[in-house]
C-alpha positions, 0 to 999 in steps of 0.5 A: 637349773632346768631350761624352762626355769632359766628361760622364764626367769631371764624373760621376767628379768628382761621385762623388769629391766625394760619397765618403769618399775626399774627406772622408778618412774612408775606412777601405779603399781606394776607387776612383771609377768610372763603369760602362758599361751601357745605363742610364749610357751607352745610346748606347754599346750602341746598334748603330744609333748612330755614338757607339761609335767616338766614346766609345772615342776619348774614353776613350782620350784621357782615359786617355792624359792620365793622368785615367782608367784603362779597365777592359775587359769580360773577354774583350772587351779593346779592344772593350767597356768595363766601366767607367772609374776616376778616376786620383787622380794626375790629379785637378788636371788633371781639374778643369782639363779641365772648367773646374771649381773643386774642391769642396775650394777651394769649401769653403775660399772659403766658409768664409773668407767665412762668417768674414768675415760672422760679424764683420759679422752679429751678429743671432740668425738670421744667426749660427745660419745661419752657424754651421750652414753652417760646421759642415757645411763643416768636415765636408765635408757638403752645404749646398745646402739653403741656399747654392750653393757655387759662387755666394759672392756670392749667399751674401753677399747672402742673409746680408746680407738676413737680418741687415738684416731682423732689424735693420730698425726702420722700416716699409717696403715690400719693394722699398724695403727691396731698393733701400736695401740692394742698390740693386735693387728686385728682388734681395730677391724673387729670394731670397725662397724661400731667405729663407723656408727660413732663417727657418723653420729658425732663426727662433723662432716662424717655422716655421708662418708664411708669409714675408709674416707673418715679414717683417711682424714686422720692419715689411717689407710688400708693400703698406700694412699695414692693420688692419681692425675694426668695432663700435659705438665712436668712433675718436679722432684727436687731439681729433676722434672719429668713430663707426664703428658705422654702417659695416657692414663696418667700417674699415681703418687703416694701421699707420703710423696706429695709434699716433695713434688711440684708442677712445672711446664704447666702454662698451657693448662687452662682447667683443673678438673677433680673427677669423683670415680676412677673409671671416668678418670681413666676414660676422660680426655680434655685438652688443656686440662689437668685431671685429678682422681678424687676417689669420692670425698677428698682427704688431707693428702688430696687437698695438699695436692690441690692446694699446690696446683692452685698455688702453681696455677692460680689463673686456671679454672677449677671444676669438680666432675661427679655423679649427679646425685646427692652424694655428688653434690655433697662432695662438691660442697665439701671440696669447696669448703675445705680447700678454699678453691673456687670450684665450679660444677662440671657436667653436673647441670640440668641439661646433662641430667636430661640428656643422660637420664635414660641411663640413670637409676631410680631414686631410693626413698633415702635419696628423696629425704636427702634431696628434700633436706638439702632444698629445705636447708638451701632453698636458693642453692645454685643447682636447685633446679637439678635437685628439683628435676631429680625429685620430679623425674625420680632419677639420678645419674652416675658419671660413668654414663658420660664416658665410653659407649654411652656417650 
């Protein structure tokens, strides 16, 4: 098949599949056409090109096969094509000519696949995705945001991956997870963009999180998951105790070992402070305090450590120290809700924002939308004055401003 025949037939079929004629919702007669002009097919109007005759011959062949009808420009019959119109009686032959599976058949195949997967995948996010896709396909609406109709095997792999993430109950690394479920260490990472999109759309509390943070909630990590902390306490392992107060930058404990440790000799600890960013954790000094590096959103490992601390030090004051931006406040809210610990905000108030705003960054349009949404959803939130000032001044401040040469 000549290049112009294939190209124009494909464009006609694209238009057909995007039309109300395809969905059966057209209330008037609809004709699917491809207009000939300098924008859609410039070679046809280029007098220096030899394509004119080739295009004419190609369109006449398609018309003779009953796939299209040529409409000529008035007064230029047989010389200048105005447009070509897809002939619905030759639709099946048109698909066959370009070796293309009809969209209606793709929809049927994918809905059958979704029905099969619904029987196998019972996890909340996976089921929500399946229901969403099936509803859209039932109405012949686009699903390309999440899946490719022409690649059902990838769709099955994606949905299987989502279900296995939600069901995972042991600590593992991403490539181990990929080999275990797909016998290929790189399959999971090749789908990471789509997995993130699904999680952000259908996962409760996932919208603001990076994929690594989401996966960590399910015990899946890129690298060993360490929790860093520092302060004048002793680390108990079995019957032994190791004082860590002399370690200026603290110590990191693997997530796999968190359940084996305890905190001892912690009587002088008056504050427990979770810190959002690593630079600040290393820089920050606070007497009579135990500091824990949170690394953005916490995960099950860090929550286990915090709950052990709260059990050991129920009378200490608990604070969260993060960026003065939307993300920082969302992390703070998430921390309070999921640990049940009465955290207070540390250096995330209006006075601190005003003091350091000269080192701040301008708000993005997305920042403004998120702040306005927060204020609308919680108009009486305790840090509403900070949010309103951020909007008025158009500024946000990273916590690294509070340490080092800027402080």
